[in-house]
A tleap script that builds the chain and sets N, CA, C and O, in Angstrom:
source leaprc.protein.ff14SB
mol = sequence {
  NMET GLU ILE LYS ARG ASN GLU ALA THR LEU
  ASN ARG PRO LEU GLY ASP ARG VAL ILE ASP
  ALA PRO PHE VAL PHE ALA ASN LEU LYS ALA
  PHE THR GLU GLN VAL LYS ASP GLU LYS ALA
  GLY LYS LYS ASN ASP ARG SER GLY ILE THR
  VAL PHE LYS THR VAL GLY MET THR VAL VAL
  LEU THR ILE LEU LYS LYS GLY ALA MET ILE
  LYS ASP ASN THR VAL ASN GLY PHE PHE THR
  ILE GLN VAL LEU ASP GLY ALA VAL ARG ILE
  ASN THR SER LYS GLU ASP ILE ASN MET LYS
  LYS ARG ARG MET ILE VAL PHE HIE PRO GLY
  VAL ALA HIE SER ILE LYS ALA SER LYS ASN
  SER VAL LEU LEU LEU THR SER THR ASP VAL
  SER GLY PRO GLY THR GLU PRO GLY VAL CILE
}
set mol.1.N position { 127.451 88.963 90.272 }
set mol.1.CA position { 126.435 89.012 91.303 }
set mol.1.C position { 125.058 88.965 90.657 }
set mol.1.O position { 124.784 89.659 89.678 }
set mol.2.N position { 124.207 88.133 91.228 }
set mol.2.CA position { 122.831 88.044 90.745 }
set mol.2.C position { 122.019 89.225 91.292 }
set mol.2.O position { 122.053 89.512 92.488 }
set mol.3.N position { 121.304 89.888 90.418 }
set mol.3.CA position { 120.439 90.994 90.837 }
set mol.3.C position { 119.122 90.405 91.315 }
set mol.3.O position { 118.500 89.603 90.619 }
set mol.4.N position { 118.696 90.816 92.529 }
set mol.4.CA position { 117.455 90.310 93.107 }
set mol.4.C position { 116.403 91.412 93.087 }
set mol.4.O position { 116.691 92.580 93.347 }
set mol.5.N position { 115.170 91.004 92.770 }
set mol.5.CA position { 114.064 91.946 92.669 }
set mol.5.C position { 112.882 91.465 93.501 }
set mol.5.O position { 112.688 90.266 93.700 }
set mol.6.N position { 112.115 92.406 93.973 }
set mol.6.CA position { 110.787 92.113 94.499 }
set mol.6.C position { 109.824 92.343 93.355 }
set mol.6.O position { 110.017 93.256 92.552 }
set mol.7.N position { 108.800 91.533 93.275 }
set mol.7.CA position { 107.821 91.683 92.204 }
set mol.7.C position { 106.566 92.342 92.735 }
set mol.7.O position { 106.255 92.246 93.922 }
set mol.8.N position { 105.849 93.011 91.851 }
set mol.8.CA position { 104.583 93.644 92.202 }
set mol.8.C position { 103.575 92.574 92.622 }
set mol.8.O position { 103.595 91.451 92.118 }
set mol.9.N position { 102.697 92.942 93.551 }
set mol.9.CA position { 101.616 92.063 93.992 }
set mol.9.C position { 100.318 92.854 93.994 }
set mol.9.O position { 100.324 94.061 93.752 }
set mol.10.N position { 99.207 92.182 94.265 }
set mol.10.CA position { 97.936 92.895 94.369 }
set mol.10.C position { 97.977 93.935 95.478 }
set mol.10.O position { 97.431 95.027 95.323 }
set mol.11.N position { 98.622 93.607 96.602 }
set mol.11.CA position { 98.716 94.549 97.720 }
set mol.11.C position { 99.755 95.641 97.502 }
set mol.11.O position { 99.679 96.712 98.105 }
set mol.12.N position { 100.720 95.365 96.640 }
set mol.12.CA position { 101.776 96.340 96.372 }
set mol.12.C position { 102.022 96.378 94.873 }
set mol.12.O position { 103.018 95.838 94.390 }
set mol.13.N position { 101.101 97.026 94.121 }
set mol.13.CA position { 101.225 97.059 92.662 }
set mol.13.C position { 102.479 97.777 92.163 }
set mol.13.O position { 102.928 97.538 91.041 }
set mol.14.N position { 103.049 98.661 92.999 }
set mol.14.CA position { 104.288 99.341 92.624 }
set mol.14.C position { 105.498 98.658 93.260 }
set mol.14.O position { 106.536 99.286 93.469 }
set mol.15.N position { 105.354 97.370 93.565 }
set mol.15.CA position { 106.380 96.641 94.297 }
set mol.15.C position { 107.551 96.139 93.478 }
set mol.15.O position { 108.534 95.671 94.052 }
set mol.16.N position { 107.485 96.216 92.160 }
set mol.16.CA position { 108.584 95.726 91.329 }
set mol.16.C position { 109.790 96.647 91.482 }
set mol.16.O position { 109.776 97.786 91.013 }
set mol.17.N position { 110.838 96.143 92.145 }
set mol.17.CA position { 112.015 96.972 92.390 }
set mol.17.C position { 113.217 96.073 92.703 }
set mol.17.O position { 113.059 94.927 93.123 }
set mol.18.N position { 114.400 96.610 92.493 }
set mol.18.CA position { 115.650 95.907 92.820 }
set mol.18.C position { 115.870 96.034 94.322 }
set mol.18.O position { 115.778 97.129 94.877 }
set mol.19.N position { 116.167 94.895 94.989 }
set mol.19.CA position { 116.483 94.948 96.419 }
set mol.19.C position { 117.918 94.503 96.710 }
set mol.19.O position { 118.401 94.659 97.832 }
set mol.20.N position { 118.608 93.942 95.688 }
set mol.20.CA position { 120.010 93.573 95.864 }
set mol.20.C position { 120.687 93.602 94.503 }
set mol.20.O position { 120.228 92.974 93.549 }
set mol.21.N position { 121.775 94.334 94.433 }
set mol.21.CA position { 122.575 94.484 93.212 }
set mol.21.C position { 123.912 95.074 93.654 }
set mol.21.O position { 124.082 95.388 94.832 }
set mol.22.N position { 124.863 95.230 92.733 }
set mol.22.CA position { 126.130 95.848 93.125 }
set mol.22.C position { 125.930 97.204 93.811 }
set mol.22.O position { 126.728 97.583 94.669 }
set mol.23.N position { 124.882 97.931 93.446 }
set mol.23.CA position { 124.467 99.125 94.182 }
set mol.23.C position { 122.959 99.250 94.029 }
set mol.23.O position { 122.399 98.898 92.990 }
set mol.24.N position { 122.310 99.752 95.065 }
set mol.24.CA position { 120.860 99.935 95.044 }
set mol.24.C position { 120.566 101.366 95.455 }
set mol.24.O position { 120.879 101.776 96.573 }
set mol.25.N position { 119.967 102.122 94.552 }
set mol.25.CA position { 119.552 103.492 94.838 }
set mol.25.C position { 118.158 103.454 95.440 }
set mol.25.O position { 117.291 102.729 94.952 }
set mol.26.N position { 117.935 104.229 96.497 }
set mol.26.CA position { 116.629 104.249 97.148 }
set mol.26.C position { 116.134 105.680 97.289 }
set mol.26.O position { 116.797 106.518 97.899 }
set mol.27.N position { 114.975 105.951 96.727 }
set mol.27.CA position { 114.320 107.245 96.899 }
set mol.27.C position { 113.402 107.120 98.111 }
set mol.27.O position { 112.258 106.683 97.985 }
set mol.28.N position { 113.903 107.502 99.280 }
set mol.28.CA position { 113.167 107.293 100.526 }
set mol.28.C position { 111.873 108.091 100.574 }
set mol.28.O position { 110.886 107.639 101.153 }
set mol.29.N position { 111.871 109.265 99.976 }
set mol.29.CA position { 110.639 110.067 99.929 }
set mol.29.C position { 109.568 109.336 99.118 }
set mol.29.O position { 108.412 109.265 99.534 }
set mol.30.N position { 109.948 108.799 97.972 }
set mol.30.CA position { 108.991 108.072 97.121 }
set mol.30.C position { 108.503 106.799 97.829 }
set mol.30.O position { 107.314 106.482 97.770 }
set mol.31.N position { 109.402 106.071 98.492 }
set mol.31.CA position { 108.990 104.873 99.238 }
set mol.31.C position { 108.012 105.244 100.350 }
set mol.31.O position { 107.024 104.544 100.569 }
set mol.32.N position { 108.287 106.343 101.052 }
set mol.32.CA position { 107.404 106.791 102.128 }
set mol.32.C position { 106.012 107.087 101.589 }
set mol.32.O position { 105.014 106.640 102.155 }
set mol.33.N position { 105.945 107.829 100.511 }
set mol.33.CA position { 104.647 108.161 99.901 }
set mol.33.C position { 103.929 106.901 99.434 }
set mol.33.O position { 102.718 106.769 99.612 }
set mol.34.N position { 104.675 105.977 98.838 }
set mol.34.CA position { 104.092 104.723 98.357 }
set mol.34.C position { 103.472 103.937 99.509 }
set mol.34.O position { 102.327 103.495 99.415 }
set mol.35.N position { 104.216 103.765 100.583 }
set mol.35.CA position { 103.736 102.979 101.720 }
set mol.35.C position { 102.521 103.649 102.365 }
set mol.35.O position { 101.564 102.969 102.737 }
set mol.36.N position { 102.554 104.961 102.496 }
set mol.36.CA position { 101.417 105.683 103.087 }
set mol.36.C position { 100.168 105.585 102.219 }
set mol.36.O position { 99.052 105.559 102.739 }
set mol.37.N position { 100.346 105.531 100.905 }
set mol.37.CA position { 99.210 105.490 99.975 }
set mol.37.C position { 98.624 104.097 99.793 }
set mol.37.O position { 97.492 103.962 99.330 }
set mol.38.N position { 99.373 103.064 100.147 }
set mol.38.CA position { 98.884 101.699 99.977 }
set mol.38.C position { 97.780 101.377 100.983 }
set mol.38.O position { 97.683 101.991 102.046 }
set mol.39.N position { 96.961 100.410 100.622 }
set mol.39.CA position { 95.853 99.986 101.483 }
set mol.39.C position { 96.332 99.644 102.898 }
set mol.39.O position { 95.732 100.084 103.878 }
set mol.40.N position { 97.400 98.870 103.005 }
set mol.40.CA position { 97.920 98.456 104.316 }
set mol.40.C position { 98.365 99.666 105.133 }
set mol.40.O position { 98.155 99.711 106.345 }
set mol.41.N position { 98.976 100.638 104.476 }
set mol.41.CA position { 99.439 101.837 105.170 }
set mol.41.C position { 98.301 102.694 105.684 }
set mol.41.O position { 98.442 103.372 106.702 }
set mol.42.N position { 97.182 102.670 104.995 }
set mol.42.CA position { 96.015 103.441 105.420 }
set mol.42.C position { 95.219 102.694 106.504 }
set mol.42.O position { 94.673 103.310 107.419 }
set mol.43.N position { 95.164 101.367 106.388 }
set mol.43.CA position { 94.327 100.546 107.256 }
set mol.43.C position { 94.995 100.200 108.590 }
set mol.43.O position { 94.332 100.221 109.627 }
set mol.44.N position { 96.274 99.886 108.583 }
set mol.44.CA position { 96.982 99.394 109.763 }
set mol.44.C position { 97.717 100.509 110.496 }
set mol.44.O position { 97.871 101.615 109.977 }
set mol.45.N position { 98.169 100.202 111.712 }
set mol.45.CA position { 98.913 101.210 112.474 }
set mol.45.C position { 100.386 101.258 112.085 }
set mol.45.O position { 101.151 102.072 112.602 }
set mol.46.N position { 100.774 100.364 111.158 }
set mol.46.CA position { 102.159 100.336 110.674 }
set mol.46.C position { 102.211 99.676 109.305 }
set mol.46.O position { 101.329 98.897 108.942 }
set mol.47.N position { 103.236 99.993 108.567 }
set mol.47.CA position { 103.478 99.352 107.274 }
set mol.47.C position { 104.938 99.588 106.926 }
set mol.47.O position { 105.581 100.475 107.488 }
set mol.48.N position { 105.457 98.801 106.007 }
set mol.48.CA position { 106.854 98.963 105.649 }
set mol.48.C position { 107.165 98.391 104.282 }
set mol.48.O position { 106.357 97.692 103.669 }
set mol.49.N position { 108.367 98.711 103.825 }
set mol.49.CA position { 108.836 98.220 102.534 }
set mol.49.C position { 110.327 97.918 102.645 }
set mol.49.O position { 111.096 98.713 103.186 }
set mol.50.N position { 110.723 96.760 102.127 }
set mol.50.CA position { 112.137 96.402 102.119 }
set mol.50.C position { 112.843 97.232 101.062 }
set mol.50.O position { 112.480 97.211 99.886 }
set mol.51.N position { 113.850 97.958 101.499 }
set mol.51.CA position { 114.628 98.822 100.611 }
set mol.51.C position { 115.821 98.060 100.046 }
set mol.51.O position { 116.186 98.237 98.884 }
set mol.52.N position { 116.430 97.207 100.881 }
set mol.52.CA position { 117.621 96.459 100.488 }
set mol.52.C position { 117.674 95.188 101.320 }
set mol.52.O position { 117.409 95.210 102.522 }
set mol.53.N position { 118.019 94.077 100.672 }
set mol.53.CA position { 118.158 92.820 101.414 }
set mol.53.C position { 119.186 91.947 100.717 }
set mol.53.O position { 119.082 91.649 99.528 }
set mol.54.N position { 120.178 91.550 101.493 }
set mol.54.CA position { 121.209 90.653 101.009 }
set mol.54.C position { 121.625 89.778 102.186 }
set mol.54.O position { 121.166 89.986 103.310 }
set mol.55.N position { 122.484 88.808 101.935 }
set mol.55.CA position { 122.963 87.967 103.030 }
set mol.55.C position { 123.683 88.866 104.032 }
set mol.55.O position { 124.663 89.530 103.695 }
set mol.56.N position { 123.189 88.879 105.257 }
set mol.56.CA position { 123.853 89.624 106.309 }
set mol.56.C position { 123.357 91.037 106.549 }
set mol.56.O position { 123.808 91.676 107.500 }
set mol.57.N position { 122.442 91.560 105.724 }
set mol.57.CA position { 121.980 92.936 105.921 }
set mol.57.C position { 120.599 93.140 105.319 }
set mol.57.O position { 120.317 92.692 104.207 }
set mol.58.N position { 119.737 93.828 106.078 }
set mol.58.CA position { 118.400 94.179 105.613 }
set mol.58.C position { 118.116 95.626 105.995 }
set mol.58.O position { 118.417 96.053 107.110 }
set mol.59.N position { 117.528 96.384 105.056 }
set mol.59.CA position { 117.115 97.764 105.315 }
set mol.59.C position { 115.632 97.866 104.983 }
set mol.59.O position { 115.204 97.508 103.885 }
set mol.60.N position { 114.847 98.363 105.953 }
set mol.60.CA position { 113.396 98.472 105.788 }
set mol.60.C position { 112.955 99.875 106.156 }
set mol.60.O position { 113.345 100.401 107.198 }
set mol.61.N position { 112.140 100.486 105.301 }
set mol.61.CA position { 111.499 101.753 105.627 }
set mol.61.C position { 110.147 101.409 106.238 }
set mol.61.O position { 109.356 100.685 105.634 }
set mol.62.N position { 109.880 101.925 107.433 }
set mol.62.CA position { 108.663 101.600 108.169 }
set mol.62.C position { 107.930 102.871 108.558 }
set mol.62.O position { 108.545 103.841 109.003 }
set mol.63.N position { 106.607 102.863 108.389 }
set mol.63.CA position { 105.803 103.960 108.919 }
set mol.63.C position { 105.031 103.430 110.122 }
set mol.63.O position { 104.494 102.322 110.092 }
set mol.64.N position { 104.983 104.226 111.165 }
set mol.64.CA position { 104.218 103.905 112.363 }
set mol.64.C position { 103.259 105.063 112.618 }
set mol.64.O position { 103.676 106.221 112.654 }
set mol.65.N position { 101.989 104.758 112.793 }
set mol.65.CA position { 101.037 105.794 113.166 }
set mol.65.C position { 101.177 106.064 114.659 }
set mol.65.O position { 101.643 105.206 115.409 }
set mol.66.N position { 100.774 107.253 115.088 }
set mol.66.CA position { 100.858 107.630 116.490 }
set mol.66.C position { 100.261 106.514 117.359 }
set mol.66.O position { 99.145 106.051 117.120 }
set mol.67.N position { 101.023 106.100 118.364 }
set mol.67.CA position { 100.587 105.049 119.282 }
set mol.67.C position { 100.997 103.645 118.878 }
set mol.67.O position { 100.952 102.734 119.705 }
set mol.68.N position { 101.397 103.443 117.623 }
set mol.68.CA position { 101.819 102.110 117.174 }
set mol.68.C position { 103.086 101.698 117.917 }
set mol.68.O position { 103.929 102.529 118.256 }
set mol.69.N position { 103.195 100.395 118.161 }
set mol.69.CA position { 104.326 99.917 118.942 }
set mol.69.C position { 104.913 98.641 118.345 }
set mol.69.O position { 104.186 97.740 117.928 }
set mol.70.N position { 106.224 98.587 118.313 }
set mol.70.CA position { 106.955 97.365 118.001 }
set mol.70.C position { 107.498 96.899 119.340 }
set mol.70.O position { 108.437 97.486 119.877 }
set mol.71.N position { 106.897 95.834 119.882 }
set mol.71.CA position { 107.219 95.399 121.245 }
set mol.71.C position { 108.291 94.320 121.263 }
set mol.71.O position { 108.353 93.452 120.393 }
set mol.72.N position { 109.117 94.406 122.272 }
set mol.72.CA position { 110.080 93.350 122.599 }
set mol.72.C position { 110.850 92.849 121.377 }
set mol.72.O position { 110.894 91.647 121.114 }
set mol.73.N position { 111.447 93.761 120.644 }
set mol.73.CA position { 112.225 93.423 119.454 }
set mol.73.C position { 113.666 93.105 119.865 }
set mol.73.O position { 114.266 93.822 120.666 }
set mol.74.N position { 114.203 92.038 119.314 }
set mol.74.CA position { 115.603 91.672 119.513 }
set mol.74.C position { 116.139 91.186 118.175 }
set mol.74.O position { 115.490 90.391 117.494 }
set mol.75.N position { 117.309 91.655 117.801 }
set mol.75.CA position { 117.911 91.293 116.522 }
set mol.75.C position { 119.223 90.566 116.791 }
set mol.75.O position { 119.957 90.925 117.712 }
set mol.76.N position { 119.522 89.530 115.979 }
set mol.76.CA position { 120.744 88.743 116.147 }
set mol.76.C position { 122.006 89.506 115.770 }
set mol.76.O position { 123.111 89.074 116.096 }
set mol.77.N position { 121.853 90.629 115.092 }
set mol.77.CA position { 123.001 91.419 114.665 }
set mol.77.C position { 122.874 92.848 115.141 }
set mol.77.O position { 122.057 93.162 116.006 }
set mol.78.N position { 123.694 93.711 114.565 }
set mol.78.CA position { 123.584 95.135 114.875 }
set mol.78.C position { 122.274 95.646 114.287 }
set mol.78.O position { 121.808 95.145 113.264 }
set mol.79.N position { 121.682 96.644 114.938 }
set mol.79.CA position { 120.383 97.153 114.523 }
set mol.79.C position { 120.368 98.662 114.700 }
set mol.79.O position { 120.694 99.172 115.772 }
set mol.80.N position { 119.986 99.382 113.636 }
set mol.80.CA position { 119.876 100.835 113.740 }
set mol.80.C position { 118.439 101.266 113.491 }
set mol.80.O position { 117.710 100.658 112.708 }
set mol.81.N position { 118.057 102.326 114.177 }
set mol.81.CA position { 116.775 102.990 113.959 }
set mol.81.C position { 117.101 104.438 113.641 }
set mol.81.O position { 117.699 105.142 114.454 }
set mol.82.N position { 116.701 104.882 112.445 }
set mol.82.CA position { 116.853 106.276 112.062 }
set mol.82.C position { 115.460 106.875 111.926 }
set mol.82.O position { 114.619 106.337 111.207 }
set mol.83.N position { 115.212 107.980 112.611 }
set mol.83.CA position { 113.926 108.653 112.517 }
set mol.83.C position { 114.007 109.654 111.367 }
set mol.83.O position { 114.686 110.676 111.467 }
set mol.84.N position { 113.306 109.348 110.275 }
set mol.84.CA position { 113.298 110.234 109.117 }
set mol.84.C position { 112.264 111.334 109.286 }
set mol.84.O position { 112.436 112.443 108.782 }
set mol.85.N position { 111.180 111.020 110.004 }
set mol.85.CA position { 110.124 111.999 110.265 }
set mol.85.C position { 109.353 111.540 111.499 }
set mol.85.O position { 109.261 110.343 111.768 }
set mol.86.N position { 108.805 112.484 112.241 }
set mol.86.CA position { 108.010 112.148 113.412 }
set mol.86.C position { 108.841 112.047 114.675 }
set mol.86.O position { 109.889 112.681 114.800 }
set mol.87.N position { 108.356 111.234 115.618 }
set mol.87.CA position { 109.033 111.053 116.901 }
set mol.87.C position { 108.633 109.699 117.481 }
set mol.87.O position { 107.489 109.262 117.353 }
set mol.88.N position { 109.605 109.046 118.124 }
set mol.88.CA position { 109.356 107.746 118.752 }
set mol.88.C position { 110.000 107.719 120.128 }
set mol.88.O position { 110.893 108.508 120.436 }
set mol.89.N position { 109.525 106.798 120.938 }
set mol.89.CA position { 110.141 106.536 122.248 }
set mol.89.C position { 110.682 105.115 122.206 }
set mol.89.O position { 109.958 104.169 121.896 }
set mol.90.N position { 111.965 104.980 122.522 }
set mol.90.CA position { 112.637 103.687 122.551 }
set mol.90.C position { 112.759 103.264 124.009 }
set mol.90.O position { 113.256 104.020 124.843 }
set mol.91.N position { 112.303 102.053 124.311 }
set mol.91.CA position { 112.416 101.515 125.667 }
set mol.91.C position { 113.410 100.366 125.647 }
set mol.91.O position { 113.324 99.474 124.802 }
set mol.92.N position { 114.356 100.390 126.582 }
set mol.92.CA position { 115.277 99.282 126.800 }
set mol.92.C position { 115.239 98.951 128.285 }
set mol.92.O position { 114.607 99.668 129.061 }
set mol.93.N position { 115.899 97.889 128.685 }
set mol.93.CA position { 115.932 97.535 130.106 }
set mol.93.C position { 116.736 98.553 130.913 }
set mol.93.O position { 116.578 98.649 132.130 }
set mol.94.N position { 117.590 99.308 130.240 }
set mol.94.CA position { 118.458 100.271 130.929 }
set mol.94.C position { 117.943 101.707 130.896 }
set mol.94.O position { 118.190 102.484 131.818 }
set mol.95.N position { 117.209 102.061 129.800 }
set mol.95.CA position { 116.881 103.479 129.613 }
set mol.95.C position { 115.740 103.633 128.617 }
set mol.95.O position { 115.534 102.784 127.749 }
set mol.96.N position { 115.001 104.734 128.757 }
set mol.96.CA position { 113.994 105.136 127.777 }
set mol.96.C position { 114.532 106.370 127.064 }
set mol.96.O position { 115.056 107.287 127.696 }
set mol.97.N position { 114.397 106.382 125.741 }
set mol.97.CA position { 114.978 107.454 124.938 }
set mol.97.C position { 113.915 108.015 124.012 }
set mol.97.O position { 113.263 107.266 123.284 }
set mol.98.N position { 113.736 109.334 124.037 }
set mol.98.CA position { 112.851 110.000 123.084 }
set mol.98.C position { 113.681 110.408 121.884 }
set mol.98.O position { 114.733 111.031 122.025 }
set mol.99.N position { 113.204 110.053 120.709 }
set mol.99.CA position { 113.935 110.369 119.482 }
set mol.99.C position { 113.021 111.123 118.536 }
set mol.99.O position { 111.838 110.806 118.411 }
set mol.100.N position { 113.578 112.122 117.871 }
set mol.100.CA position { 112.821 112.868 116.881 }
set mol.100.C position { 113.574 112.844 115.558 }
set mol.100.O position { 114.621 112.209 115.429 }
set mol.101.N position { 113.025 113.538 114.595 }
set mol.101.CA position { 113.569 113.587 113.236 }
set mol.101.C position { 115.078 113.832 113.239 }
set mol.101.O position { 115.598 114.656 113.991 }
set mol.102.N position { 115.758 113.085 112.369 }
set mol.102.CA position { 117.205 113.166 112.151 }
set mol.102.C position { 118.035 112.624 113.313 }
set mol.102.O position { 119.187 113.016 113.496 }
set mol.103.N position { 117.446 111.729 114.089 }
set mol.103.CA position { 118.177 111.070 115.169 }
set mol.103.C position { 118.313 109.597 114.831 }
set mol.103.O position { 117.494 109.034 114.105 }
set mol.104.N position { 119.353 108.983 115.364 }
set mol.104.CA position { 119.605 107.571 115.100 }
set mol.104.C position { 120.105 106.910 116.373 }
set mol.104.O position { 120.790 107.530 117.187 }
set mol.105.N position { 119.754 105.648 116.530 }
set mol.105.CA position { 120.269 104.847 117.639 }
set mol.105.C position { 120.790 103.531 117.048 }
set mol.105.O position { 120.221 103.001 116.093 }
set mol.106.N position { 121.872 103.018 117.623 }
set mol.106.CA position { 122.472 101.760 117.173 }
set mol.106.C position { 122.487 100.790 118.355 }
set mol.106.O position { 122.934 101.130 119.450 }
set mol.107.N position { 121.988 99.577 118.110 }
set mol.107.CA position { 121.984 98.528 119.127 }
set mol.107.C position { 122.979 97.452 118.756 }
set mol.107.O position { 123.116 97.089 117.588 }
set mol.108.N position { 123.674 96.943 119.765 }
set mol.108.CA position { 124.499 95.756 119.578 }
set mol.108.C position { 123.585 94.539 119.491 }
set mol.108.O position { 122.426 94.614 119.899 }
set mol.109.N position { 124.081 93.427 118.972 }
set mol.109.CA position { 123.262 92.220 118.864 }
set mol.109.C position { 122.649 91.816 120.197 }
set mol.109.O position { 123.294 91.880 121.244 }
set mol.110.N position { 121.386 91.399 120.135 }
set mol.110.CA position { 120.711 90.847 121.296 }
set mol.110.C position { 120.132 91.837 122.291 }
set mol.110.O position { 119.572 91.418 123.304 }
set mol.111.N position { 120.247 93.140 122.038 }
set mol.111.CA position { 119.706 94.127 122.974 }
set mol.111.C position { 118.205 94.275 122.725 }
set mol.111.O position { 117.785 94.739 121.665 }
set mol.112.N position { 117.404 93.876 123.713 }
set mol.112.CA position { 115.947 93.955 123.592 }
set mol.112.C position { 115.499 95.412 123.699 }
set mol.112.O position { 116.037 96.190 124.487 }
set mol.113.N position { 114.502 95.760 122.887 }
set mol.113.CA position { 113.990 97.124 122.888 }
set mol.113.C position { 112.565 97.135 122.339 }
set mol.113.O position { 112.137 96.199 121.663 }
set mol.114.N position { 111.849 98.197 122.638 }
set mol.114.CA position { 110.524 98.432 122.063 }
set mol.114.C position { 110.523 99.827 121.472 }
set mol.114.O position { 111.252 100.709 121.925 }
set mol.115.N position { 109.697 100.016 120.456 }
set mol.115.CA position { 109.597 101.309 119.775 }
set mol.115.C position { 108.128 101.715 119.804 }
set mol.115.O position { 107.266 100.939 119.393 }
set mol.116.N position { 107.832 102.924 120.285 }
set mol.116.CA position { 106.458 103.426 120.277 }
set mol.116.C position { 106.440 104.786 119.594 }
set mol.116.O position { 107.227 105.670 119.930 }
set mol.117.N position { 105.542 104.943 118.641 }
set mol.117.CA position { 105.435 106.203 117.906 }
set mol.117.C position { 104.719 107.240 118.763 }
set mol.117.O position { 103.565 107.047 119.145 }
set mol.118.N position { 105.403 108.339 119.063 }
set mol.118.CA position { 104.816 109.449 119.808 }
set mol.118.C position { 103.913 110.279 118.898 }
set mol.118.O position { 102.976 110.935 119.354 }
set mol.119.N position { 104.215 110.233 117.604 }
set mol.119.CA position { 103.364 110.814 116.565 }
set mol.119.C position { 103.622 110.034 115.290 }
set mol.119.O position { 104.521 109.194 115.255 }
set mol.120.N position { 102.858 110.294 114.247 }
set mol.120.CA position { 103.082 109.577 112.986 }
set mol.120.C position { 104.554 109.694 112.621 }
set mol.120.O position { 105.114 110.790 112.612 }
set mol.121.N position { 105.176 108.559 112.322 }
set mol.121.CA position { 106.625 108.545 112.138 }
set mol.121.C position { 107.046 107.688 110.953 }
set mol.121.O position { 106.354 106.749 110.562 }
set mol.122.N position { 108.200 108.039 110.393 }
set mol.122.CA position { 108.833 107.266 109.333 }
set mol.122.C position { 110.218 106.887 109.845 }
set mol.122.O position { 111.005 107.747 110.238 }
set mol.123.N position { 110.504 105.578 109.833 }
set mol.123.CA position { 111.775 105.064 110.343 }
set mol.123.C position { 112.513 104.302 109.261 }
set mol.123.O position { 111.897 103.661 108.409 }
set mol.124.N position { 113.821 104.372 109.296 }
set mol.124.CA position { 114.654 103.530 108.454 }
set mol.124.C position { 115.364 102.563 109.399 }
set mol.124.O position { 116.187 102.969 110.219 }
set mol.125.N position { 115.032 101.274 109.270 }
set mol.125.CA position { 115.564 100.233 110.149 }
set mol.125.C position { 116.589 99.413 109.379 }
set mol.125.O position { 116.325 98.962 108.264 }
set mol.126.N position { 117.751 99.223 109.976 }
set mol.126.CA position { 118.801 98.434 109.340 }
set mol.126.C position { 119.262 97.359 110.316 }
set mol.126.O position { 119.570 97.647 111.472 }
set mol.127.N position { 119.305 96.117 109.838 }
set mol.127.CA position { 119.824 95.038 110.676 }
set mol.127.C position { 120.919 94.304 109.930 }
set mol.127.O position { 120.890 94.165 108.707 }
set mol.128.N position { 121.885 93.839 110.703 }
set mol.128.CA position { 122.933 92.981 110.152 }
set mol.128.C position { 122.854 91.664 110.895 }
set mol.128.O position { 122.276 91.589 111.979 }
set mol.129.N position { 123.428 90.636 110.319 }
set mol.129.CA position { 123.453 89.343 110.971 }
set mol.129.C position { 124.899 88.990 111.249 }
set mol.129.O position { 125.735 88.987 110.346 }
set mol.130.N position { 125.182 88.698 112.487 }
set mol.130.CA position { 126.560 88.356 112.869 }
set mol.130.C position { 126.703 86.867 113.183 }
set mol.130.O position { 127.670 86.446 113.817 }
set mol.131.N position { 125.721 86.073 112.727 }
set mol.131.CA position { 125.737 84.627 113.005 }
set mol.131.C position { 126.810 83.887 112.226 }
set mol.131.O position { 127.255 82.811 112.627 }
set mol.132.N position { 127.217 84.466 111.123 }
set mol.132.CA position { 128.234 83.796 110.326 }
set mol.132.C position { 127.836 83.748 108.871 }
set mol.132.O position { 126.692 84.053 108.536 }
set mol.133.N position { 128.759 83.370 107.992 }
set mol.133.CA position { 128.495 83.351 106.561 }
set mol.133.C position { 127.385 82.375 106.194 }
set mol.133.O position { 127.250 81.300 106.778 }
set mol.134.N position { 126.596 82.789 105.204 }
set mol.134.CA position { 125.570 81.923 104.662 }
set mol.134.C position { 124.277 81.903 105.468 }
set mol.134.O position { 123.373 81.129 105.153 }
set mol.135.N position { 124.171 82.739 106.503 }
set mol.135.CA position { 122.947 82.792 107.295 }
set mol.135.C position { 122.043 83.892 106.784 }
set mol.135.O position { 122.488 84.826 106.117 }
set mol.136.N position { 120.788 83.771 107.100 }
set mol.136.CA position { 119.823 84.794 106.700 }
set mol.136.C position { 119.949 86.009 107.600 }
set mol.136.O position { 120.330 85.884 108.764 }
set mol.137.N position { 119.627 87.206 107.064 }
set mol.137.CA position { 119.666 88.415 107.886 }
set mol.137.C position { 118.666 88.324 109.030 }
set mol.137.O position { 117.682 87.589 108.953 }
set mol.138.N position { 118.932 89.085 110.100 }
set mol.138.CA position { 118.035 89.139 111.245 }
set mol.138.C position { 116.676 89.711 110.855 }
set mol.138.O position { 116.565 90.463 109.886 }
set mol.139.N position { 115.679 89.363 111.591 }
set mol.139.CA position { 114.331 89.849 111.320 }
set mol.139.C position { 114.157 91.197 111.962 }
set mol.139.O position { 114.562 91.421 113.102 }
set mol.140.N position { 113.547 92.095 111.215 }
set mol.140.CA position { 113.250 93.430 111.754 }
set mol.140.C position { 111.831 93.430 112.224 }
set mol.140.O position { 111.345 94.446 112.721 }
savepdb mol mol.pdb
quit
């Protein structure tokens, strides 16, 4: 298996890291601190970092400031939202759900939803792609 890395950039000088290998260890606390300390994390209402990415699966740690919203999100595969810190409100066509720290929700492919931060929040988002072999993972 080829090991894949993200390289450091001007916007993410600490960006050099493995994102795909036979196993990938992730220090979520360190990633959270890194994203919050970066220019984008301070300036924007949201920021994120890819923790793992391979064919068929992507994991992203995302910070949302209070009031930030991810509107009308739909993923081609299964999609999970884990609240690591803070609180968010999830809106779907069927129900609105308030989620706080240590809660998780799983969506089947194609379920439209929006996420709004009720307070500063840290989320771990995971998507899979069920389109078939050789396709790119769904967009988070």
